[in-house]
C-alpha positions as CSV (number, residue, x, y, z in Angstrom):
1,X,-11.7,19.1,-21.1
2,X,-8.6,17.0,-21.5
3,X,-6.5,20.0,-22.3
4,X,-7.9,22.0,-19.4
5,X,-7.4,19.1,-17.0
6,X,-3.8,18.7,-18.1
7,X,-3.1,22.5,-17.7
8,X,-4.6,22.5,-14.2
9,X,-3.0,19.3,-13.0
10,X,0.2,19.0,-14.8
11,X,2.2,19.8,-11.7
12,X,0.8,16.7,-10.0
13,X,1.3,14.7,-13.2
14,X,5.0,15.7,-13.4
15,X,5.4,14.9,-9.7
16,X,4.0,11.4,-10.3
17,X,6.4,10.8,-13.2
18,X,9.4,12.0,-11.1
19,X,8.4,9.8,-8.2
20,X,7.8,6.8,-10.4
21,X,11.3,7.4,-11.9
22,X,12.9,7.5,-8.5
23,X,11.1,4.3,-7.4
24,X,12.1,2.6,-10.7
25,X,15.8,3.6,-10.3
26,X,15.9,2.3,-6.7
27,X,13.9,-0.9,-7.4
28,X,15.9,-1.9,-10.5
29,X,19.3,-1.1,-8.9
30,X,18.8,-2.8,-5.5
31,X,16.6,-5.5,-7.0
32,X,19.3,-6.5,-9.4
33,X,21.9,-6.5,-6.6
34,X,19.5,-8.6,-4.4
35,X,19.1,-11.2,-7.2
36,X,22.8,-11.5,-7.7
37,X,23.3,-12.1,-3.9
38,X,20.4,-14.5,-3.9
39,X,22.1,-16.7,-6.5
40,X,25.6,-16.2,-5.0
41,X,24.4,-17.4,-1.6
42,X,23.1,-20.6,-3.2
43,X,19.5,-20.0,-2.0
44,X,17.8,-21.3,-5.1
45,X,19.4,-24.7,-4.7
46,X,18.8,-24.7,-0.9
47,X,15.1,-23.8,-1.3
48,X,14.6,-26.5,-4.0
49,X,16.4,-29.2,-2.0
50,X,15.1,-28.6,1.5
51,X,12.7,-25.6,1.5
52,X,15.2,-23.6,3.4
53,X,15.7,-26.0,6.3
54,X,19.2,-26.9,5.2
55,X,20.6,-23.3,5.2
56,X,19.0,-21.3,8.1
57,X,22.1,-19.2,8.7
58,X,22.3,-18.2,5.0
59,X,18.6,-17.4,5.0
60,X,18.9,-15.3,8.1
61,X,21.9,-13.4,6.8
62,X,20.1,-12.6,3.5
63,X,16.9,-11.5,5.1
64,X,18.7,-9.3,7.6
65,X,20.9,-7.7,4.9
66,X,18.1,-6.8,2.5
67,X,14.7,-7.0,4.3
68,X,15.7,-5.4,7.6
69,X,18.3,-2.9,6.4
70,X,17.8,-2.0,2.7
71,X,14.2,-2.6,1.7
72,X,13.0,-0.3,4.5
73,X,14.4,2.7,2.7
74,X,11.7,2.3,0.0
75,X,9.0,0.4,2.0
76,X,8.7,3.0,4.7
77,X,8.2,6.1,2.4
78,X,5.7,4.1,0.2
79,X,3.5,3.7,3.2
80,X,2.8,7.5,3.4
81,X,3.1,8.3,-0.4
82,X,-0.5,7.1,-1.3
83,X,-2.0,9.5,1.3
84,X,0.1,12.5,0.4
85,X,-0.1,12.1,-3.4
86,X,-3.8,11.3,-3.3
87,X,-4.8,14.4,-1.3
88,X,-2.5,16.7,-3.3
89,X,-4.2,15.5,-6.5
90,X,-7.7,15.6,-5.1
91,X,-7.9,18.6,-2.8
92,X,-7.2,21.3,-5.4
93,X,-9.7,19.8,-7.9
94,X,-12.7,21.5,-6.4
95,X,-11.1,23.4,-3.5
96,X,-9.0,25.7,-5.8
97,X,-12.0,26.5,-8.0
98,X,-14.2,27.4,-5.0
99,X,-11.4,29.2,-3.1
100,X,-10.5,31.5,-6.1
101,X,-14.1,31.9,-7.4
102,X,-13.1,30.5,-10.9
103,X,-16.1,28.1,-10.6
104,X,-18.3,30.9,-11.9
105,X,-16.5,30.8,-15.3
106,X,-15.8,27.0,-15.3
107,X,-19.4,26.0,-14.6
108,X,-21.1,28.6,-16.8
109,X,-19.8,27.2,-20.0
110,X,-21.5,24.7,-22.3
111,X,-20.2,21.8,-20.2
112,X,-22.5,21.2,-17.2
113,X,-20.8,21.2,-13.8
114,X,-21.6,17.5,-13.1
115,X,-20.2,16.5,-16.5
116,X,-17.2,18.7,-15.8
117,X,-16.5,17.0,-12.5
118,X,-17.1,13.5,-13.8
119,X,-14.8,14.0,-16.7
120,X,-12.0,15.4,-14.5
121,X,-12.5,12.6,-12.0
122,X,-12.3,10.0,-14.8
123,X,-9.0,11.4,-16.2
124,X,-7.3,11.9,-12.8
125,X,-8.5,8.5,-11.4
126,X,-7.3,6.8,-14.6
127,X,-3.9,8.5,-14.2
128,X,-3.6,7.5,-10.5
129,X,-4.6,3.9,-11.3
130,X,-1.8,3.7,-13.9
131,X,0.7,5.2,-11.5
132,X,-0.4,2.9,-8.7
133,X,-0.2,-0.2,-11.0
134,X,3.3,0.8,-12.2
135,X,4.6,1.2,-8.6
136,X,3.0,-2.1,-7.6
137,X,4.5,-3.9,-10.6
138,X,8.0,-2.4,-9.8
139,X,7.7,-3.3,-6.1
140,X,6.4,-6.8,-6.8
141,X,9.5,-7.4,-9.0
142,X,11.7,-5.8,-6.4
143,X,10.4,-8.0,-3.6
144,X,10.3,-11.3,-5.6
145,X,13.5,-12.8,-4.0
146,X,12.4,-11.6,-0.5
147,X,8.9,-13.1,-1.1
148,X,10.5,-16.5,-1.4
149,X,12.1,-16.4,2.1
150,X,10.1,-13.9,4.2
151,X,6.5,-13.3,5.1
152,X,4.8,-11.6,2.1
153,X,1.7,-10.8,4.3
154,X,3.7,-8.7,6.7
155,X,3.0,-4.9,6.7
156,X,5.5,-3.0,4.5
157,X,5.8,-5.6,1.8
158,X,2.0,-6.2,1.5
159,X,1.4,-2.5,1.4
160,X,3.2,-2.2,-1.9
161,X,2.0,-5.4,-3.6
162,X,-1.4,-6.6,-4.7
163,X,-4.3,-4.1,-4.5
164,X,-3.5,-2.1,-1.4
165,X,-1.2,0.6,-2.8
166,X,-3.5,1.7,-5.7
167,X,-6.6,1.4,-3.5
168,X,-5.1,3.5,-0.8
169,X,-4.1,6.1,-3.4
170,X,-7.7,6.3,-4.7
171,X,-9.0,6.5,-1.1
172,X,-6.9,9.6,-0.4
173,X,-7.8,11.2,-3.7
174,X,-11.6,10.8,-3.0
175,X,-11.2,12.2,0.5
176,X,-9.2,15.1,-0.9
177,X,-11.9,15.9,-3.5
178,X,-14.7,15.8,-0.9
179,X,-12.7,17.9,1.6
180,X,-12.0,20.5,-1.1
181,X,-15.7,20.8,-1.9
182,X,-16.8,21.1,1.7
183,X,-14.1,23.4,3.0
184,X,-13.5,25.5,-0.2
185,X,-9.9,26.0,0.9
186,X,-7.0,23.9,-0.5
187,X,-4.7,24.1,2.6
188,X,-7.5,23.2,4.9
189,X,-8.7,20.4,2.6
190,X,-5.2,18.9,2.5
191,X,-4.9,18.7,6.3
192,X,-8.4,17.4,6.8
193,X,-8.2,14.8,4.0
194,X,-4.9,13.5,5.2
195,X,-6.3,13.1,8.8
196,X,-9.4,11.4,7.3
197,X,-7.2,9.0,5.2
198,X,-5.4,8.0,8.4
199,X,-8.6,6.4,9.7
200,X,-9.0,3.7,7.0
201,X,-5.2,3.3,7.0
202,X,-5.2,2.6,10.7
203,X,-8.1,0.2,10.4
204,X,-6.3,-1.8,7.6
205,X,-3.2,-2.0,9.8
206,X,-5.3,-3.2,12.8
207,X,-7.0,-5.8,10.6
208,X,-3.6,-7.3,9.8
209,X,-2.3,-6.9,13.3
210,X,-4.1,-6.8,16.6
211,X,-7.6,-7.5,15.3
212,X,-6.6,-10.1,12.7
213,X,-9.3,-10.6,10.1
214,X,-9.3,-13.3,8.9
215,X,-8.5,-15.0,12.2
216,X,-4.9,-16.3,12.4
217,X,-4.0,-20.0,12.3
218,X,-2.8,-21.8,15.4
219,X,-0.1,-24.5,15.5
220,X,1.0,-26.5,18.5
221,X,4.6,-27.8,18.4
222,X,6.0,-30.3,20.9
223,X,8.9,-28.7,22.7
224,X,10.5,-30.8,25.4
225,X,13.9,-29.0,25.4
226,X,12.4,-25.5,25.5
227,X,12.9,-24.9,21.8
228,X,15.8,-22.4,22.1
229,X,15.9,-19.8,19.5
230,X,12.2,-20.0,18.6
231,X,10.8,-16.5,18.2
232,X,8.5,-14.4,16.0
233,X,11.5,-13.2,14.0
234,X,13.0,-16.7,13.4
235,X,14.2,-17.3,9.8
236,X,12.9,-19.8,8.8
237,X,9.8,-19.1,10.9
238,X,9.1,-21.4,13.8
239,X,6.1,-22.9,11.8
240,X,8.7,-24.3,9.4
241,X,7.0,-22.8,6.3
242,X,8.7,-19.9,4.6
243,X,6.2,-17.1,4.0
244,X,4.2,-17.5,7.2
245,X,3.9,-14.4,9.3
246,X,4.3,-15.4,12.9
247,X,2.3,-13.1,15.3
248,X,3.0,-14.6,18.6
249,X,4.5,-17.6,20.5
250,X,3.5,-18.9,24.0
251,X,4.7,-21.9,25.9
252,X,2.1,-24.2,27.4
253,X,2.7,-27.7,28.9
254,X,5.8,-28.5,27.0
255,X,4.4,-27.1,23.7
256,X,4.8,-24.0,21.7
257,X,1.5,-22.4,20.8
258,X,2.2,-20.4,17.6
259,X,-0.3,-18.0,16.1
260,X,0.5,-17.0,12.5
261,X,-0.9,-15.8,9.2
262,X,-0.2,-18.4,6.5
263,X,1.4,-17.2,3.3
264,X,-1.7,-18.5,1.4
265,X,-3.8,-15.7,2.8
266,X,-2.0,-12.9,1.0
267,X,-4.8,-12.2,-1.5
268,X,-7.5,-12.6,1.2
269,X,-5.8,-9.8,3.2
270,X,-5.3,-7.7,0.1
271,X,-9.0,-8.0,-0.9
272,X,-10.1,-7.0,2.6
273,X,-7.8,-4.0,2.9
274,X,-8.1,-2.9,-0.7
275,X,-11.9,-3.3,-0.6
276,X,-12.1,-1.0,2.5
277,X,-10.0,1.7,0.8
278,X,-12.1,1.4,-2.4
279,X,-15.4,1.6,-0.5
280,X,-14.2,4.9,1.2
281,X,-13.1,6.2,-2.2
282,X,-16.4,5.4,-3.9
283,X,-18.4,6.9,-1.0
284,X,-16.3,10.1,-1.0
285,X,-16.4,10.7,-4.7
286,X,-20.1,9.8,-5.0
287,X,-20.9,12.3,-2.2
288,X,-18.8,15.0,-4.0
289,X,-20.6,14.5,-7.3
290,X,-24.0,14.5,-5.6
291,X,-23.3,17.6,-3.6
292,X,-21.9,19.5,-6.6
293,X,-25.0,18.6,-8.6
294,X,-27.3,20.0,-5.9
295,X,-25.5,23.2,-5.0
296,X,-22.7,25.6,-6.2
297,X,-23.0,28.5,-3.7
């Protein structure tokens, strides 16, 4: 089974290795440059002495140079990669067998079809977890200087750290497997699975944006002079705490009413988003195993 799985899915495995290599080259090259600039700008001493309050101009320049202009070249593609890679690994697993009719040979051997599917799912899921963990480790190292001076809970950075990336990858894979079984057509399964993956992805984005679960914190700041320069993109943030993700600012009776996500909620947000992805993945894969066990025609 291991040899057959490798033969049938080696294209996806090679694509994962190539993609991981590209991410590693970018992360190591730019991450090293970022660390050199971080030290050259004197940010470690400033953060240690004043928490960033003593060098707002240097902080702003560093964040704009790397977070707003360079990091997006890797953060943006990595938002879509879990969905694309997951469905390309999952959709052919059953869809190709059913589309070509090779299931008649594959499932008439000494290995029962349920064991055949569970074994392949175990091997592919393990490989995807290793790939996701490797990308997450690289991106966590890459973002480490930015995590000290920007909001780690903001979309983009939080999508490639913690649990979200790997969980999103498994979600797309599970939906791809189920779509391949139901549609019996690889191309159709790819399209349907990607559209289905967009649903939990949108929910996760909404949970960390307009819906805000958990609820954002609120801070009221006296502001007699109008607080010029206070905005959601202030660096340091208007809350005065590096790492907070400011969602909105309103002025009321001489005060700034600031709604924000504290940096301390990073893992809470990761567990909610990652848990949603994993729940969808388990439901999709469990349904596929159950359906395959019940019928093959």
